[in-house]
N, C-alpha and C positions, 0 to 999 in steps of 0.2 A: 570597470568594477560594477557599475549599475546594471550593465548588461547581464552579468552573472546572476545577480539577484532577480532581475526581471524574468530571465529564462527559468530559474529555479522555481519562482512563484507559479509561473504558467504550467510547468511540468508537474510540480508536486501537488498543486491544489485543484487540478482538473479531475473530473470523476475517474475513478479506477477502482480495482478490487478493494484496496485498503480503505479508501475514502468511503466507498459504498458500505463497507462493513462498519465503519465509524458511524455513519448515518443510522444504521440499524441498531447499533449499541445505544445511541442516544434515544431513539424512539422506544427502546425496550427498558428505559429508565436505569441504565447502568453507567451513566456519565461519571458518577462519583468514584466508580471502581476502575475507570478506564485510563488512569494516569500511566499504569504499567504498560498497557497496550501502546500508547503514544510514545513512551520512552523506548519500547522495543523497536518501533518503526524508525525512530531517530537513530538508534544504535546501528540498525542495519544500514541506513544511509551513510552513517559515519564510516562504517567498515568499507563500503563501496568507494566513498570519496577518498579515503586514505589509501586503500590498496590500488585503486585505479589511478589515483594521483601520482603514486610513486612508480608503478610499473607500466602505466598507460594501457592502451587498448590491446597490447600484445597478449595480456593475460586472458582477455575475453575474446576468443576467436569464435568463428561461426559454430563450431561443434559445441563449445561450452554454452553458448546462448541457446542452442536447440535443446540441450539437456536441461538447463535451468528452466526454460520455458515449459517443457513437458512436465517437469516436477511441479512447477508453479500451477499449471492447469489442473493437475490432479489435486493439489492442496486446496485450490479455490473451489473446486467441485465438492470436496469433502466438507469445507466450511459451509457451502450452500446447503448441503444435505442436513447439517446440524441446525442451521437456521430454520429450514422448512419443517423439521421434525420436532422443534422445540415447543413445549407447552406454553400457554399464555395465561397468566393470572395477574391482572393489573394491581391487585392488592399485595402481590408477592413478586416484586421485581427479580428476586433471586431465582425465580423459575425461568427467566429468560435465558437464551443460549449463552453459555459461559465461554465467551471468546474475547475476554478483556484482559488477559494476562500479558505480562512482559514477553513471555515465550511466544504467544500467539502473534503479537505485533512483529517480533523479531523474525520468526520463521516466515510469516506471510510476506514481509517486505524483502527478505533475502531471496525468496522464490518468486518474486514479482518481476517479470522481465521488464516491466515499465520502469522499475527502479534503475536497472542497468542501462536501459536505453536513455533515460533521463540524465544519468550520471556521466555517461561517456563523453558527450559534447563539452561538459563542464571541465572534466579532468584532462581530456586530450586536446581540446581547442582553446577554451576560454582561460584556463589556468596558465598554460604556457604563454598565451598571447599577453596576459597581464603580468608575466614573470612571477607568478605565485608558485613558490617552491619552499622546501624546508619548513621552518617554523611557521611562516605565513600560510603555507598549505594546511598545516594542522589547525591554525586559528580559523581559517576559512571553512575547513571541513566541519569543525565543531559548530560554527555559526549556521552553516547550511543544514546540518543535522538537526539543530534546534528548530529551524524553519520547517524541516520535514516532519518533525514530531507534531508541529502545530497544524499540519494539514488534516490528519484524521481528527484532531481535536476540534477544528472548526466545524467539521461535518457532525461530530458528536454533539456539539453545542446546538447546531441547527436541528438535529434529530431530537434532542432533549426538549427544545422549545416546542416542536410540533407534537411530540409524544405526550407532553404534560397536558395537552388540550384534548387528547383522545381518551374517551372513557369506555369505549366498547372493545372487549377482547377480540371480537370477530374482525374488527378493523385492523387491530394490531397483527392478528394472525394472517390476515390478507396481505398486510404490508410485509410481513416476514416472508410469505410466499413470493411476493413481488421482488423483494431484495434477493432471495435465493435464485429466482429466475434470471435476474439481471447479472448476478455473479456467474451463473452458468453461461450466460451469453458472453460475458467478458472472457471467461475461460475458453470458450469456443473461438472467439475472435483472436485471442492470443495464440491458441493452437494453430489456427489457420495461418496467421501472419508470421509467427516465429518458429513454427515447427513444420507444418504441412508444406507451405510454399518453398521454404529453403530446401527441404528434402526432395520435392518434386522438381525443383530447378536443376538438381544435379543429374537427374535421369534423362 
């Protein structure tokens, strides 16, 4: 049981597109509006944990993972462009990129191949090994989904603590560009690992 929690913590709280976006949300002073975003992330993980917990890895074959990964790459690049093009006015946090809605968190996590890759070992190996099924699977899925919602929340808190000490719009704009660049790098990494390599391996 502790192994499941330890694995989930490591997989969910390591840097990734959703957590990097959470860091950016915090730095841009939108922490108070980010509850919906975190709940969207948690809901997406709940969906994956329940669906994959019941039907197993058979539902996510190589083809499906390639398609989800490609869609996820596109969505991450789209979010990166929104962050890079956003205006910066420290006195008006509402001018920061609006990426804090429930829908943003839900869609980004559903299209995040890291979420699928992180969920599969839990649902196909750890749950069966611990005889977690039926009602206990639902309880575990809800618990792990809450843990998942806290992952971007922790990055938002860190970003908020850092952002509150930054008074220069130029620094925040530079950070937005840095975060946008990192998100594009993540998208390229996902594209190579989960789209390009699987497709070229077939030829």
